[in-house]
C-alpha positions, 0 to 999 in steps of 0.5 A: 500500500503507497503512502498518504499524499498528506503524510508526505506532505510532512516528512522530512529526513530526521538527520538533516531536515531535508526532503526525501524521495518516495520510491513506492516501486523499492518501498523506501523513502530515499535521501539522495544527499545522504544516499540512504534509504529509510523502509516503509513497512505496512505503510509505515514510514520507518524514519529511525536513523540507526535503521536505515540503510546505504544505497548502492550507486546503482540504486541512486541512479535509479531512484532519482532518476524514477519518474514515478518517485515523488518528493516530500515536503511541501511544494 
C-alpha cells in the first residue's frame, strides 16, 4: 500500500531535515544527499536513523531518475 499524499507532504529526513524521495517500487523513502534509504513497512515510514541503510550507486541512479518517485515536503 502506498503512502498517503498528506503524509508525504509532512515527511522529511530526521537527520538533515530536508526532503526525501518516496520510491514506491522499492518501498523506501530515500535521501539522495546522504545516500540512505528508510523502509516503509505496512504503510508506515520507519524514519529512525539507526535503521536506515546505505544505498548503492546503482540504486541511487535508478531512484533519482525514477519518473514515479515523489518528493516529500510541501511544494
